[in-house]
PDB file of N, CA, C and O in Angstrom:
ATOM      1  N   MET A   1     -10.515 123.013 117.689  1.00  0.00           N
ATOM      2  CA  MET A   1     -11.813 122.905 118.820  1.00  0.00           C
ATOM      3  C   MET A   1     -12.954 123.091 117.787  1.00  0.00           C
ATOM      4  O   MET A   1     -13.093 123.740 116.751  1.00  0.00           O
ATOM      5  N   THR A   2     -13.680 122.271 118.495  1.00  0.00           N
ATOM      6  CA  THR A   2     -15.322 122.588 117.993  1.00  0.00           C
ATOM      7  C   THR A   2     -15.912 123.552 118.260  1.00  0.00           C
ATOM      8  O   THR A   2     -15.787 124.075 119.367  1.00  0.00           O
ATOM      9  N   LYS A   3     -16.893 124.153 117.102  1.00  0.00           N
ATOM     10  CA  LYS A   3     -17.641 125.311 117.658  1.00  0.00           C
ATOM     11  C   LYS A   3     -18.588 124.848 118.368  1.00  0.00           C
ATOM     12  O   LYS A   3     -19.158 123.788 118.112  1.00  0.00           O
ATOM     13  N   LYS A   4     -18.898 125.704 119.479  1.00  0.00           N
ATOM     14  CA  LYS A   4     -20.299 125.169 120.454  1.00  0.00           C
ATOM     15  C   LYS A   4     -21.499 126.076 119.704  1.00  0.00           C
ATOM     16  O   LYS A   4     -21.562 127.120 119.055  1.00  0.00           O
ATOM     17  N   ARG A   5     -22.430 125.017 120.202  1.00  0.00           N
ATOM     18  CA  ARG A   5     -23.969 125.766 119.589  1.00  0.00           C
ATOM     19  C   ARG A   5     -24.453 126.896 120.276  1.00  0.00           C
ATOM     20  O   ARG A   5     -25.006 127.813 119.669  1.00  0.00           O
ATOM     21  N   PHE A   6     -24.314 126.900 121.306  1.00  0.00           N
ATOM     22  CA  PHE A   6     -24.670 128.115 122.191  1.00  0.00           C
ATOM     23  C   PHE A   6     -23.621 128.768 122.685  1.00  0.00           C
ATOM     24  O   PHE A   6     -22.667 128.149 123.157  1.00  0.00           O
ATOM     25  N   ALA A   7     -23.674 130.377 122.630  1.00  0.00           N
ATOM     26  CA  ALA A   7     -22.849 131.534 123.054  1.00  0.00           C
ATOM     27  C   ALA A   7     -22.864 131.253 124.867  1.00  0.00           C
ATOM     28  O   ALA A   7     -23.663 130.535 125.468  1.00  0.00           O
ATOM     29  N   GLU A   8     -21.943 131.904 125.349  1.00  0.00           N
ATOM     30  CA  GLU A   8     -21.828 131.731 126.949  1.00  0.00           C
ATOM     31  C   GLU A   8     -23.314 132.518 127.610  1.00  0.00           C
ATOM     32  O   GLU A   8     -23.945 132.221 128.624  1.00  0.00           O
ATOM     33  N   SER A   9     -23.568 133.641 126.574  1.00  0.00           N
ATOM     34  CA  SER A   9     -24.761 134.511 127.362  1.00  0.00           C
ATOM     35  C   SER A   9     -25.860 133.769 127.113  1.00  0.00           C
ATOM     36  O   SER A   9     -26.687 133.953 128.006  1.00  0.00           O
ATOM     37  N   GLN A  10     -26.414 132.635 125.881  1.00  0.00           N
ATOM     38  CA  GLN A  10     -27.414 132.009 125.952  1.00  0.00           C
ATOM     39  C   GLN A  10     -27.126 130.597 127.084  1.00  0.00           C
ATOM     40  O   GLN A  10     -27.930 130.370 127.989  1.00  0.00           O
ATOM     41  N   ILE A  11     -26.292 130.016 126.939  1.00  0.00           N
ATOM     42  CA  ILE A  11     -26.397 129.297 127.983  1.00  0.00           C
ATOM     43  C   ILE A  11     -26.751 130.007 129.862  1.00  0.00           C
ATOM     44  O   ILE A  11     -27.517 129.501 130.682  1.00  0.00           O
ATOM     45  N   TYR A  12     -25.997 131.114 130.023  1.00  0.00           N
ATOM     46  CA  TYR A  12     -26.526 131.861 131.330  1.00  0.00           C
ATOM     47  C   TYR A  12     -28.113 132.191 131.214  1.00  0.00           C
ATOM     48  O   TYR A  12     -28.867 132.170 132.187  1.00  0.00           O
ATOM     49  N   ARG A  13     -28.522 132.506 129.856  1.00  0.00           N
ATOM     50  CA  ARG A  13     -30.087 132.570 129.854  1.00  0.00           C
ATOM     51  C   ARG A  13     -31.004 131.565 130.063  1.00  0.00           C
ATOM     52  O   ARG A  13     -32.132 131.716 130.532  1.00  0.00           O
ATOM     53  N   ILE A  14     -30.416 130.382 129.652  1.00  0.00           N
ATOM     54  CA  ILE A  14     -31.056 129.174 129.986  1.00  0.00           C
ATOM     55  C   ILE A  14     -31.078 128.859 131.284  1.00  0.00           C
ATOM     56  O   ILE A  14     -32.082 128.438 131.858  1.00  0.00           O
ATOM     57  N   LEU A  15     -29.977 129.045 131.814  1.00  0.00           N
ATOM     58  CA  LEU A  15     -29.950 128.551 133.205  1.00  0.00           C
ATOM     59  C   LEU A  15     -30.522 129.619 134.092  1.00  0.00           C
ATOM     60  O   LEU A  15     -31.162 129.153 135.036  1.00  0.00           O
ATOM     61  N   GLN A  16     -30.467 130.777 134.044  1.00  0.00           N
ATOM     62  CA  GLN A  16     -31.376 131.671 134.651  1.00  0.00           C
ATOM     63  C   GLN A  16     -32.918 131.404 134.244  1.00  0.00           C
ATOM     64  O   GLN A  16     -33.722 131.592 135.158  1.00  0.00           O
ATOM     65  N   GLU A  17     -33.369 131.050 133.170  1.00  0.00           N
ATOM     66  CA  GLU A  17     -34.931 130.501 132.966  1.00  0.00           C
ATOM     67  C   GLU A  17     -35.189 129.481 133.764  1.00  0.00           C
ATOM     68  O   GLU A  17     -36.318 129.357 134.238  1.00  0.00           O
ATOM     69  N   ASN A  18     -34.005 128.423 134.093  1.00  0.00           N
ATOM     70  CA  ASN A  18     -34.251 127.082 135.121  1.00  0.00           C
ATOM     71  C   ASN A  18     -34.382 127.509 136.480  1.00  0.00           C
ATOM     72  O   ASN A  18     -34.869 126.867 137.411  1.00  0.00           O
ATOM     73  N   GLU A  19     -33.887 128.688 136.496  1.00  0.00           N
ATOM     74  CA  GLU A  19     -33.849 128.836 138.263  1.00  0.00           C
ATOM     75  C   GLU A  19     -34.813 129.693 138.236  1.00  0.00           C
ATOM     76  O   GLU A  19     -35.377 129.735 139.329  1.00  0.00           O
ATOM     77  N   ALA A  20     -35.292 130.462 137.398  1.00  0.00           N
ATOM     78  CA  ALA A  20     -36.648 131.037 137.618  1.00  0.00           C
ATOM     79  C   ALA A  20     -38.041 129.992 138.064  1.00  0.00           C
ATOM     80  O   ALA A  20     -39.126 130.366 138.509  1.00  0.00           O
ATOM     81  N   GLY A  21     -37.686 128.906 137.839  1.00  0.00           N
ATOM     82  CA  GLY A  21     -38.861 127.900 137.977  1.00  0.00           C
ATOM     83  C   GLY A  21     -39.321 127.573 136.294  1.00  0.00           C
ATOM     84  O   GLY A  21     -40.531 127.598 136.065  1.00  0.00           O
ATOM     85  N   ILE A  22     -38.635 127.354 135.452  1.00  0.00           N
ATOM     86  CA  ILE A  22     -39.259 126.612 134.326  1.00  0.00           C
ATOM     87  C   ILE A  22     -38.324 125.490 134.207  1.00  0.00           C
ATOM     88  O   ILE A  22     -37.100 125.396 134.297  1.00  0.00           O
ATOM     89  N   PRO A  23     -39.560 124.422 133.908  1.00  0.00           N
ATOM     90  CA  PRO A  23     -39.136 122.945 134.289  1.00  0.00           C
ATOM     91  C   PRO A  23     -37.751 122.605 133.125  1.00  0.00           C
ATOM     92  O   PRO A  23     -37.720 123.353 132.147  1.00  0.00           O
ATOM     93  N   ILE A  24     -36.881 121.748 133.201  1.00  0.00           N
ATOM     94  CA  ILE A  24     -36.041 121.645 132.440  1.00  0.00           C
ATOM     95  C   ILE A  24     -36.640 120.751 131.401  1.00  0.00           C
ATOM     96  O   ILE A  24     -35.909 120.488 130.446  1.00  0.00           O
ATOM     97  N   GLN A  25     -37.678 120.308 131.417  1.00  0.00           N
ATOM     98  CA  GLN A  25     -38.351 119.249 130.296  1.00  0.00           C
ATOM     99  C   GLN A  25     -38.883 120.516 128.967  1.00  0.00           C
ATOM    100  O   GLN A  25     -39.065 120.205 127.790  1.00  0.00           O
ATOM    101  N   THR A  26     -39.039 121.820 129.488  1.00  0.00           N
ATOM    102  CA  THR A  26     -39.804 122.747 128.799  1.00  0.00           C
ATOM    103  C   THR A  26     -38.278 123.343 127.805  1.00  0.00           C
ATOM    104  O   THR A  26     -38.247 123.840 126.679  1.00  0.00           O
ATOM    105  N   LEU A  27     -37.300 123.080 128.642  1.00  0.00           N
ATOM    106  CA  LEU A  27     -35.874 124.038 128.177  1.00  0.00           C
ATOM    107  C   LEU A  27     -35.792 123.383 127.476  1.00  0.00           C
ATOM    108  O   LEU A  27     -35.785 123.869 126.345  1.00  0.00           O
ATOM    109  N   ILE A  28     -35.655 121.634 127.584  1.00  0.00           N
ATOM    110  CA  ILE A  28     -35.323 120.652 126.613  1.00  0.00           C
ATOM    111  C   ILE A  28     -36.074 120.881 125.063  1.00  0.00           C
ATOM    112  O   ILE A  28     -35.364 121.038 124.070  1.00  0.00           O
ATOM    113  N   LYS A  29     -37.009 120.881 125.005  1.00  0.00           N
ATOM    114  CA  LYS A  29     -37.759 121.016 123.860  1.00  0.00           C
ATOM    115  C   LYS A  29     -37.816 122.288 123.424  1.00  0.00           C
ATOM    116  O   LYS A  29     -37.931 122.309 122.198  1.00  0.00           O
ATOM    117  N   LYS A  30     -37.776 123.598 124.025  1.00  0.00           N
ATOM    118  CA  LYS A  30     -37.194 125.042 123.492  1.00  0.00           C
ATOM    119  C   LYS A  30     -36.268 124.908 122.783  1.00  0.00           C
ATOM    120  O   LYS A  30     -36.325 124.965 121.554  1.00  0.00           O
ATOM    121  N   TYR A  31     -35.142 124.684 123.528  1.00  0.00           N
ATOM    122  CA  TYR A  31     -33.849 124.917 122.894  1.00  0.00           C
ATOM    123  C   TYR A  31     -32.798 123.820 122.130  1.00  0.00           C
ATOM    124  O   TYR A  31     -31.646 123.956 121.719  1.00  0.00           O
ATOM    125  N   GLY A  32     -33.758 122.641 122.135  1.00  0.00           N
ATOM    126  CA  GLY A  32     -33.252 121.149 121.436  1.00  0.00           C
ATOM    127  C   GLY A  32     -31.972 120.803 122.094  1.00  0.00           C
ATOM    128  O   GLY A  32     -30.991 120.893 121.357  1.00  0.00           O
ATOM    129  N   VAL A  33     -31.748 120.412 123.367  1.00  0.00           N
ATOM    130  CA  VAL A  33     -30.615 120.255 123.915  1.00  0.00           C
ATOM    131  C   VAL A  33     -30.994 118.994 124.731  1.00  0.00           C
ATOM    132  O   VAL A  33     -32.188 118.692 124.745  1.00  0.00           O
ATOM    133  N   SER A  34     -30.203 118.303 125.345  1.00  0.00           N
ATOM    134  CA  SER A  34     -30.391 116.968 125.918  1.00  0.00           C
ATOM    135  C   SER A  34     -30.485 117.385 127.390  1.00  0.00           C
ATOM    136  O   SER A  34     -29.905 118.395 127.789  1.00  0.00           O
ATOM    137  N   GLN A  35     -31.282 116.537 128.267  1.00  0.00           N
ATOM    138  CA  GLN A  35     -31.046 116.741 129.832  1.00  0.00           C
ATOM    139  C   GLN A  35     -29.923 116.590 130.512  1.00  0.00           C
ATOM    140  O   GLN A  35     -29.762 117.062 131.638  1.00  0.00           O
ATOM    141  N   ALA A  36     -29.026 115.897 129.860  1.00  0.00           N
ATOM    142  CA  ALA A  36     -27.587 115.955 130.506  1.00  0.00           C
ATOM    143  C   ALA A  36     -26.802 117.070 129.707  1.00  0.00           C
ATOM    144  O   ALA A  36     -25.611 117.022 130.012  1.00  0.00           O
ATOM    145  N   THR A  37     -27.031 117.875 128.955  1.00  0.00           N
ATOM    146  CA  THR A  37     -26.622 118.722 128.911  1.00  0.00           C
ATOM    147  C   THR A  37     -26.697 119.826 129.756  1.00  0.00           C
ATOM    148  O   THR A  37     -25.658 120.309 130.206  1.00  0.00           O
ATOM    149  N   ILE A  38     -27.948 120.355 130.070  1.00  0.00           N
ATOM    150  CA  ILE A  38     -28.302 121.344 130.956  1.00  0.00           C
ATOM    151  C   ILE A  38     -27.937 120.994 132.307  1.00  0.00           C
ATOM    152  O   ILE A  38     -27.657 121.849 133.147  1.00  0.00           O
ATOM    153  N   TYR A  39     -27.934 119.616 132.557  1.00  0.00           N
ATOM    154  CA  TYR A  39     -27.217 119.307 133.749  1.00  0.00           C
ATOM    155  C   TYR A  39     -25.970 119.556 134.089  1.00  0.00           C
ATOM    156  O   TYR A  39     -25.665 119.862 135.242  1.00  0.00           O
ATOM    157  N   ASN A  40     -24.950 119.430 132.930  1.00  0.00           N
ATOM    158  CA  ASN A  40     -23.559 119.478 132.777  1.00  0.00           C
ATOM    159  C   ASN A  40     -23.620 121.141 132.790  1.00  0.00           C
ATOM    160  O   ASN A  40     -22.896 121.595 133.676  1.00  0.00           O
ATOM    161  N   TRP A  41     -24.209 121.997 132.133  1.00  0.00           N
ATOM    162  CA  TRP A  41     -24.253 123.230 132.381  1.00  0.00           C
ATOM    163  C   TRP A  41     -24.525 123.733 133.718  1.00  0.00           C
ATOM    164  O   TRP A  41     -24.079 124.801 134.137  1.00  0.00           O
ATOM    165  N   LYS A  42     -25.138 123.079 134.262  1.00  0.00           N
ATOM    166  CA  LYS A  42     -25.771 123.711 135.830  1.00  0.00           C
ATOM    167  C   LYS A  42     -24.357 123.523 136.545  1.00  0.00           C
ATOM    168  O   LYS A  42     -23.734 124.505 136.950  1.00  0.00           O
ATOM    169  N   ILE A  43     -23.820 122.071 136.700  1.00  0.00           N
ATOM    170  CA  ILE A  43     -22.638 121.619 137.303  1.00  0.00           C
ATOM    171  C   ILE A  43     -21.397 122.654 136.829  1.00  0.00           C
ATOM    172  O   ILE A  43     -20.611 123.155 137.633  1.00  0.00           O
ATOM    173  N   LYS A  44     -21.372 122.834 135.673  1.00  0.00           N
ATOM    174  CA  LYS A  44     -20.082 123.909 135.048  1.00  0.00           C
ATOM    175  C   LYS A  44     -20.437 125.357 135.828  1.00  0.00           C
ATOM    176  O   LYS A  44     -19.888 125.753 136.856  1.00  0.00           O
ATOM    177  N   TYR A  45     -21.281 125.905 135.230  1.00  0.00           N
ATOM    178  CA  TYR A  45     -21.591 127.369 135.310  1.00  0.00           C
ATOM    179  C   TYR A  45     -22.544 127.550 136.419  1.00  0.00           C
ATOM    180  O   TYR A  45     -22.528 128.702 136.853  1.00  0.00           O
ATOM    181  N   GLY A  46     -23.239 126.882 136.914  1.00  0.00           N
ATOM    182  CA  GLY A  46     -24.251 127.091 138.077  1.00  0.00           C
ATOM    183  C   GLY A  46     -23.648 128.103 139.207  1.00  0.00           C
ATOM    184  O   GLY A  46     -22.653 127.757 139.845  1.00  0.00           O
ATOM    185  N   GLY A  47     -24.273 129.359 139.436  1.00  0.00           N
ATOM    186  CA  GLY A  47     -23.679 130.076 140.251  1.00  0.00           C
ATOM    187  C   GLY A  47     -22.975 131.128 139.816  1.00  0.00           C
ATOM    188  O   GLY A  47     -23.006 132.145 140.510  1.00  0.00           O
ATOM    189  N   MET A  48     -22.344 131.122 138.824  1.00  0.00           N
ATOM    190  CA  MET A  48     -21.729 132.306 138.012  1.00  0.00           C
ATOM    191  C   MET A  48     -22.518 133.003 137.181  1.00  0.00           C
ATOM    192  O   MET A  48     -23.528 132.572 136.624  1.00  0.00           O
ATOM    193  N   ASN A  49     -21.938 134.364 137.074  1.00  0.00           N
ATOM    194  CA  ASN A  49     -22.590 135.448 136.065  1.00  0.00           C
ATOM    195  C   ASN A  49     -22.116 135.320 134.851  1.00  0.00           C
ATOM    196  O   ASN A  49     -21.511 134.309 134.497  1.00  0.00           O
ATOM    197  N   ILE A  50     -22.326 136.268 134.129  1.00  0.00           N
ATOM    198  CA  ILE A  50     -21.949 136.114 132.463  1.00  0.00           C
ATOM    199  C   ILE A  50     -20.483 136.240 132.310  1.00  0.00           C
ATOM    200  O   ILE A  50     -19.764 135.548 131.590  1.00  0.00           O
ATOM    201  N   SER A  51     -20.076 137.390 133.219  1.00  0.00           N
ATOM    202  CA  SER A  51     -18.582 137.572 133.058  1.00  0.00           C
ATOM    203  C   SER A  51     -17.524 136.787 133.331  1.00  0.00           C
ATOM    204  O   SER A  51     -16.479 136.616 132.703  1.00  0.00           O
ATOM    205  N   GLU A  52     -18.013 136.219 134.591  1.00  0.00           N
ATOM    206  CA  GLU A  52     -17.410 134.703 134.873  1.00  0.00           C
ATOM    207  C   GLU A  52     -17.363 133.762 134.213  1.00  0.00           C
ATOM    208  O   GLU A  52     -16.316 133.129 134.072  1.00  0.00           O
ATOM    209  N   ILE A  53     -18.654 133.384 133.560  1.00  0.00           N
ATOM    210  CA  ILE A  53     -18.452 132.378 132.568  1.00  0.00           C
ATOM    211  C   ILE A  53     -17.672 132.558 131.340  1.00  0.00           C
ATOM    212  O   ILE A  53     -17.319 131.540 130.744  1.00  0.00           O
ATOM    213  N   ARG A  54     -17.295 133.919 130.797  1.00  0.00           N
ATOM    214  CA  ARG A  54     -16.832 134.187 129.587  1.00  0.00           C
ATOM    215  C   ARG A  54     -15.204 134.251 130.277  1.00  0.00           C
ATOM    216  O   ARG A  54     -14.314 134.005 129.462  1.00  0.00           O
ATOM    217  N   ARG A  55     -14.824 134.514 131.491  1.00  0.00           N
ATOM    218  CA  ARG A  55     -13.425 134.280 131.873  1.00  0.00           C
ATOM    219  C   ARG A  55     -13.077 132.993 131.952  1.00  0.00           C
ATOM    220  O   ARG A  55     -11.891 132.692 131.815  1.00  0.00           O
ATOM    221  N   LEU A  56     -14.012 132.053 132.178  1.00  0.00           N
ATOM    222  CA  LEU A  56     -13.336 130.459 132.510  1.00  0.00           C
ATOM    223  C   LEU A  56     -13.229 130.119 130.977  1.00  0.00           C
ATOM    224  O   LEU A  56     -12.295 129.445 130.542  1.00  0.00           O
ATOM    225  N   ASN A  57     -14.355 130.681 130.087  1.00  0.00           N
ATOM    226  CA  ASN A  57     -14.055 130.066 128.357  1.00  0.00           C
ATOM    227  C   ASN A  57     -12.795 130.605 128.245  1.00  0.00           C
ATOM    228  O   ASN A  57     -11.922 129.909 127.727  1.00  0.00           O
ATOM    229  N   GLU A  58     -12.525 131.754 128.646  1.00  0.00           N
ATOM    230  CA  GLU A  58     -11.307 132.536 128.149  1.00  0.00           C
ATOM    231  C   GLU A  58      -9.947 131.747 128.603  1.00  0.00           C
ATOM    232  O   GLU A  58      -8.963 131.499 127.906  1.00  0.00           O
ATOM    233  N   LEU A  59     -10.150 131.467 129.796  1.00  0.00           N
ATOM    234  CA  LEU A  59      -8.880 130.709 130.601  1.00  0.00           C
ATOM    235  C   LEU A  59      -8.822 129.070 129.833  1.00  0.00           C
ATOM    236  O   LEU A  59      -7.698 128.592 129.674  1.00  0.00           O
ATOM    237  N   GLU A  60      -9.827 128.394 129.456  1.00  0.00           N
ATOM    238  CA  GLU A  60      -9.740 127.202 128.705  1.00  0.00           C
ATOM    239  C   GLU A  60      -8.961 127.195 127.576  1.00  0.00           C
ATOM    240  O   GLU A  60      -7.906 126.620 127.311  1.00  0.00           O
ATOM    241  N   GLU A  61      -9.686 127.950 126.949  1.00  0.00           N
ATOM    242  CA  GLU A  61      -8.962 128.263 125.396  1.00  0.00           C
ATOM    243  C   GLU A  61      -7.358 128.509 125.441  1.00  0.00           C
ATOM    244  O   GLU A  61      -6.538 127.852 124.800  1.00  0.00           O
ATOM    245  N   GLU A  62      -7.024 129.755 126.468  1.00  0.00           N
ATOM    246  CA  GLU A  62      -5.801 129.576 126.875  1.00  0.00           C
ATOM    247  C   GLU A  62      -4.938 128.448 127.210  1.00  0.00           C
ATOM    248  O   GLU A  62      -3.792 128.306 126.786  1.00  0.00           O
ATOM    249  N   ASN A  63      -5.501 127.721 127.929  1.00  0.00           N
ATOM    250  CA  ASN A  63      -5.061 126.738 128.747  1.00  0.00           C
ATOM    251  C   ASN A  63      -4.865 125.339 127.404  1.00  0.00           C
ATOM    252  O   ASN A  63      -3.965 124.499 127.427  1.00  0.00           O
ATOM    253  N   ASP A  64      -5.834 125.423 126.472  1.00  0.00           N
ATOM    254  CA  ASP A  64      -5.764 124.388 125.027  1.00  0.00           C
ATOM    255  C   ASP A  64      -4.125 124.988 124.642  1.00  0.00           C
ATOM    256  O   ASP A  64      -3.065 124.363 124.631  1.00  0.00           O
ATOM    257  N   ARG A  65      -4.356 126.200 124.390  1.00  0.00           N
ATOM    258  CA  ARG A  65      -3.385 126.923 123.352  1.00  0.00           C
ATOM    259  C   ARG A  65      -1.964 126.378 124.034  1.00  0.00           C
ATOM    260  O   ARG A  65      -1.063 125.845 123.386  1.00  0.00           O
ATOM    261  N   LEU A  66      -1.941 126.672 125.801  1.00  0.00           N
ATOM    262  CA  LEU A  66      -1.062 126.492 125.808  1.00  0.00           C
ATOM    263  C   LEU A  66      -0.245 125.007 125.788  1.00  0.00           C
ATOM    264  O   LEU A  66       0.931 124.826 125.475  1.00  0.00           O
ATOM    265  N   LYS A  67      -1.263 123.983 126.229  1.00  0.00           N
ATOM    266  CA  LYS A  67      -1.002 122.667 126.175  1.00  0.00           C
ATOM    267  C   LYS A  67      -0.525 122.270 124.526  1.00  0.00           C
ATOM    268  O   LYS A  67       0.523 121.665 124.298  1.00  0.00           O
ATOM    269  N   ARG A  68      -1.160 122.568 123.800  1.00  0.00           N
ATOM    270  CA  ARG A  68      -0.809 122.642 122.111  1.00  0.00           C
ATOM    271  C   ARG A  68       0.763 122.900 122.088  1.00  0.00           C
ATOM    272  O   ARG A  68       1.538 122.028 121.698  1.00  0.00           O
ATOM    273  N   MET A  69       1.131 123.988 122.473  1.00  0.00           N
ATOM    274  CA  MET A  69       2.421 124.694 122.089  1.00  0.00           C
ATOM    275  C   MET A  69       3.200 123.802 123.123  1.00  0.00           C
ATOM    276  O   MET A  69       4.291 123.609 122.586  1.00  0.00           O
ATOM    277  N   PHE A  70       3.187 123.290 124.099  1.00  0.00           N
ATOM    278  CA  PHE A  70       3.904 122.591 124.767  1.00  0.00           C
ATOM    279  C   PHE A  70       4.011 121.359 123.941  1.00  0.00           C
ATOM    280  O   PHE A  70       5.164 121.117 123.584  1.00  0.00           O
ATOM    281  N   ALA A  71       3.209 120.621 123.594  1.00  0.00           N
ATOM    282  CA  ALA A  71       3.388 119.276 123.032  1.00  0.00           C
ATOM    283  C   ALA A  71       4.088 119.707 121.522  1.00  0.00           C
ATOM    284  O   ALA A  71       4.864 118.858 121.082  1.00  0.00           O
ATOM    285  N   ASP A  72       3.910 120.847 120.748  1.00  0.00           N
ATOM    286  CA  ASP A  72       4.933 120.930 119.702  1.00  0.00           C
ATOM    287  C   ASP A  72       6.165 121.044 120.260  1.00  0.00           C
ATOM    288  O   ASP A  72       7.002 120.250 119.831  1.00  0.00           O
ATOM    289  N   ILE A  73       6.473 121.733 121.012  1.00  0.00           N
ATOM    290  CA  ILE A  73       7.847 122.332 121.653  1.00  0.00           C
ATOM    291  C   ILE A  73       8.222 120.723 122.008  1.00  0.00           C
ATOM    292  O   ILE A  73       9.211 120.233 121.463  1.00  0.00           O
ATOM    293  N   SER A  74       7.440 119.948 122.896  1.00  0.00           N
ATOM    294  CA  SER A  74       8.209 118.715 123.024  1.00  0.00           C
ATOM    295  C   SER A  74       8.618 117.622 122.029  1.00  0.00           C
ATOM    296  O   SER A  74       9.518 116.801 122.209  1.00  0.00           O
ATOM    297  N   LEU A  75       7.730 117.746 120.823  1.00  0.00           N
ATOM    298  CA  LEU A  75       8.024 117.225 119.886  1.00  0.00           C
ATOM    299  C   LEU A  75       9.137 117.409 118.898  1.00  0.00           C
ATOM    300  O   LEU A  75       9.702 116.597 118.164  1.00  0.00           O
ATOM    301  N   GLU A  76       9.300 118.706 119.082  1.00  0.00           N
ATOM    302  CA  GLU A  76      10.656 119.139 118.589  1.00  0.00           C
ATOM    303  C   GLU A  76      12.076 118.978 118.871  1.00  0.00           C
ATOM    304  O   GLU A  76      13.055 118.980 118.124  1.00  0.00           O
ATOM    305  N   ASN A  77      11.899 118.785 120.625  1.00  0.00           N
ATOM    306  CA  ASN A  77      12.920 118.665 121.348  1.00  0.00           C
ATOM    307  C   ASN A  77      13.402 117.063 121.077  1.00  0.00           C
ATOM    308  O   ASN A  77      14.551 116.632 120.981  1.00  0.00           O
ATOM    309  N   MET A  78      11.934 116.232 120.978  1.00  0.00           N
ATOM    310  CA  MET A  78      12.417 114.608 120.797  1.00  0.00           C
ATOM    311  C   MET A  78      12.985 114.896 119.579  1.00  0.00           C
ATOM    312  O   MET A  78      14.182 114.835 119.857  1.00  0.00           O
ATOM    313  N   VAL A  79      12.914 115.160 118.447  1.00  0.00           N
ATOM    314  CA  VAL A  79      13.031 114.965 117.279  1.00  0.00           C
ATOM    315  C   VAL A  79      14.753 115.614 117.429  1.00  0.00           C
ATOM    316  O   VAL A  79      15.594 115.001 116.771  1.00  0.00           O
ATOM    317  N   LEU A  80      15.059 116.376 117.964  1.00  0.00           N
ATOM    318  CA  LEU A  80      16.311 117.237 117.948  1.00  0.00           C
ATOM    319  C   LEU A  80      17.297 115.954 118.601  1.00  0.00           C
ATOM    320  O   LEU A  80      18.365 115.544 118.147  1.00  0.00           O
ATOM    321  N   LYS A  81      16.649 115.541 119.658  1.00  0.00           N
ATOM    322  CA  LYS A  81      17.662 114.530 120.679  1.00  0.00           C
ATOM    323  C   LYS A  81      17.679 113.509 119.833  1.00  0.00           C
ATOM    324  O   LYS A  81      18.767 112.945 119.950  1.00  0.00           O
ATOM    325  N   GLY A  82      16.887 112.895 118.893  1.00  0.00           N
ATOM    326  CA  GLY A  82      17.118 111.819 117.982  1.00  0.00           C
ATOM    327  C   GLY A  82      18.050 112.025 116.888  1.00  0.00           C
ATOM    328  O   GLY A  82      18.798 111.140 116.473  1.00  0.00           O
ATOM    329  N   ARG A  83      17.980 113.499 116.314  1.00  0.00           N
ATOM    330  CA  ARG A  83      18.950 113.751 115.487  1.00  0.00           C
ATOM    331  C   ARG A  83      20.754 113.610 116.267  1.00  0.00           C
ATOM    332  O   ARG A  83      21.734 113.017 115.817  1.00  0.00           O
ATOM    333  N   LEU A  84      20.622 114.313 117.384  1.00  0.00           N
ATOM    334  CA  LEU A  84      22.014 114.399 117.934  1.00  0.00           C
ATOM    335  C   LEU A  84      22.717 112.757 118.094  1.00  0.00           C
ATOM    336  O   LEU A  84      23.841 112.433 117.710  1.00  0.00           O
ATOM    337  N   GLU A  85      21.819 111.974 118.689  1.00  0.00           N
ATOM    338  CA  GLU A  85      21.781 110.826 118.970  1.00  0.00           C
ATOM    339  C   GLU A  85      22.279 109.991 117.573  1.00  0.00           C
ATOM    340  O   GLU A  85      23.278 109.271 117.589  1.00  0.00           O
ATOM    341  N   LYS A  86      21.492 110.180 116.440  1.00  0.00           N
ATOM    342  CA  LYS A  86      22.235 109.356 115.269  1.00  0.00           C
ATOM    343  C   LYS A  86      23.499 110.073 114.717  1.00  0.00           C
ATOM    344  O   LYS A  86      24.047 109.555 113.744  1.00  0.00           O
ATOM    345  N   GLU A  87      23.941 111.050 115.169  1.00  0.00           N
ATOM    346  CA  GLU A  87      24.943 111.766 115.122  1.00  0.00           C
ATOM    347  C   GLU A  87      26.512 111.693 115.401  1.00  0.00           C
ATOM    348  O   GLU A  87      27.548 112.030 114.828  1.00  0.00           O
ATOM    349  N   LYS A  88      26.011 110.872 116.968  1.00  0.00           N
ATOM    350  CA  LYS A  88      26.982 110.315 117.796  1.00  0.00           C
ATOM    351  C   LYS A  88      27.593 109.027 117.450  1.00  0.00           C
ATOM    352  O   LYS A  88      28.451 108.535 118.182  1.00  0.00           O
TER     353      LYS A  88
END
């Protein structure tokens, strides 16, 4: 998983600045992000407080971990089934 450039608290602060009336163009220059990034953050995190953003990220990380676990177990299952077929 790639390391994110901004922490949840920083994203929350940037969105709060935008809600306070600072134009997006100013935020783009100040933080070195693209306009699309800010709009994606607004879509994903808009209306959330910092604890909700952290919880969302924890759930996404847990979901990724569970998906990897499922993929590993499925692969092991396929290998074992293949071995059983060869033995018959």
